[in-house]
Residue, then its C-alpha position, 0 to 999 in steps of 0.5 A: m375669832k380670837r386673832n385679829v389679821l397680823f397687819v391691823f393690830l394695834f394698841a395691845v402693847v402701847m396701852t399697857a405700857c402707858h396706862n395703870n390699870p383704872p379702878k374698877e368703878n372707873p369708865g369701861t371700854i366702847e367697841q365700834g359697832e360693826q358697819v352695814g353691808s350693801s343690800k347685794d350680796p357682792l359674795e354671789l357676784l364674785n361666785d357668778s364671776i369664778s363660774r364664768d373665768e375659772n382660773n382667774a387667780d384674782l377672783y380666788l383672792r378677792r373671795a378670799v378677802m371677803y371669806v376674811d371678812r366675815e371669819q370664813v377662815g376655811q373657805a378663805m384658806v382654799d381659795v388663797n391657796k387655789a389663787i397660789q396654785l394659778d399664779p405661785n408669784n403672786v406676792d398679794a395671794l402670800l401675804l393674804l396667806s400669812d394673815i389667814y395663818y395668823l388667824l389660826g395661830d400658826d406662826a410657823n406657816i406665817t414665816a414660810a408664806l412671808n419669807r416666801a414673798l420675800e423670795v418673789d420680789p426682795f423689794d417688797t417691803r411689806p412682807m418686811v414689816k408684817l415679820a417685824e409686827l410678828n416678831l415684836l409680838q413674839q417679844n424678838f425685838n432685836l429681829a422687828f428691828g432688823f426687820i424694819d430696818n431692811a424695810l426702810k433701807v429699800n424706801t425711807f417711806n413708809p409710814k408703817a415700818y416707822f409705826v411698827r418700829g415706835m410700837t417695839y421700842m413702847a414695848k420695851q418701854d422706850t417711850v422717847s423713841a416710841m414718840k420720835n418714830f410715831m412723830i414721822s409716821r404721822e408726818q409721813d401719812p396725816s390719814f394714818y390714824d394709828p401712830q396718831r393715837e399712840i401719840c395720843a396715849i403718851y401725851w395723856a400718859q404723861h400728862d401733857p398740856l398738849t393731850e386736850s388740843f391733840m385730841r381735838s384735833m384728832l376728832f377733827n380728822f378722823p370724825d369717823q373713829p368712834m375711839v377717838r371721840y370716846d377718848l376724848a370724853l373720857f378726858l373731859q370728864d376728868n378735867g373739869a368738863p363733864e358737860e362736854a363729856l356728856a355731850h360726846y357720850d350722847t353722840l355715840l349713843m345715836l349711833q350705839p343706843g345700847n352700848s353699856r359702856l357707854l350707859f355706865n359712862k354717863g352715869y358715872v359722870y352724873f353720879v361722880y362729877l355733877g352729883e345727880n344720884q338719880i339719873a346716874l341710878d337711872y343710866f346704871n340700871r339701863s347699863l345693866e339692862s343691856d348687858p346684865g353681867y357689868v359688875d362695875a355698873l353693878y357695884n355702881k348701882g350699890h355705891v349710889l344707893e349707898r349714897m341715897g340713904d338706902y343701905a339695906q338694897a346697897k347691901t344686897i347689891y355688894r353682895q351680889v357684886l362680891s358673890q361673883y367676884p369675892n374679892y372686888r375691893l370697892a364692894i368690900e369697903g362699901m359694906n364696911r361703909i354701910a357696917n360702920q354706919a350700923e354702929 
C-alpha cells in the first residue's frame, strides 16, 4: 500500500528538515515488524454478527476498519458507504471514509468527506485536524494553520492539533515554533509518541546535550517502540559507546532476526568503531544473505576486504556496486585507492 492512513502520517517532513542525508556507508533504517494476530479470525465473527443484524451501521463500520487494517481497501469502501447509508450523520464513518480516500489518493473526496463531517458536527475537532494534515501534505500551510486554529478555539486541549501545527512549522523550517508546539503536545499527553520523536530529532540535529538523556527517557516510556531503541543505538555508536549500541541492536534482532539493516549496522559498528574486520565481514555477509540487493552492505563488504588486504576480491565487489550504481562515490574512491596501491 503506497499511502498510509491520513491520521498516522508521521515523520517525512521533519526528518527531511532536521537531518542531512547520511553517506552511503552509514547505517540504514529499521522497519517495525508486523504484530501477531489472534488465532481466531475476528473478521469471521463480524461477518456472523452482520448476517444476524444487517441494519447495524456500527458493525459495518467496525468491519471497514478491519478491512483497512488488512489493506483490503475495496471492501472497506463498500462497508463504510453502507454504514453511512444506514447512518448519514455518523461522523466516525465519514472520518474513516476520508482515510480510505487518502489511501486511494483522492484528495478532492477526502476534503468532501471531512467537510461533510464538519457539517454534521461543527464542534468536532477531528475533521479540522485531518483537514490541517491534508493541507500540510499539499503544502497549503496557511490553510493548515487555519484549521488548527479553529480546532484549538473549540478546545485548547488537543495534543494532535499541536503536533500537526508543529509539523507545519517544521515544513516551513521554523524549528523554534515547531519545538514549542511539540512540547505542548507532549505536556498535554505524555503517552503521545509522535511529538516526542520529533523533539528528539530536533535535539539530535542540533547536537543538543539533552539528546542522550531524552532518548533514554523515551526508551523508558516507550519500550515497545523499536525505533526508539534503534535511534538510541545509532546515537551511541556515534558518541563513544559502540558496545552499548551493539547490545541494543542485539535486543532488536531478537524481535527481527533477519533484519538486514540491523545486521548491517552491527557490521558497521564492528568495522568502523571497533576495528574487528572479520566479525564485520561476517555481519555484512549475513545482511546480504537477508537482502542481496542491499548495496551499502555490498560496498562495506568490499571495504572490509580492502582493509584486510584482499584487493582482488575488493575490486570485484566494487565493480558489482558500480554496475548497479555507476555514480556510487565511495566505490569509485575504493577503486582509486586500490589502483594507487598497485603503483
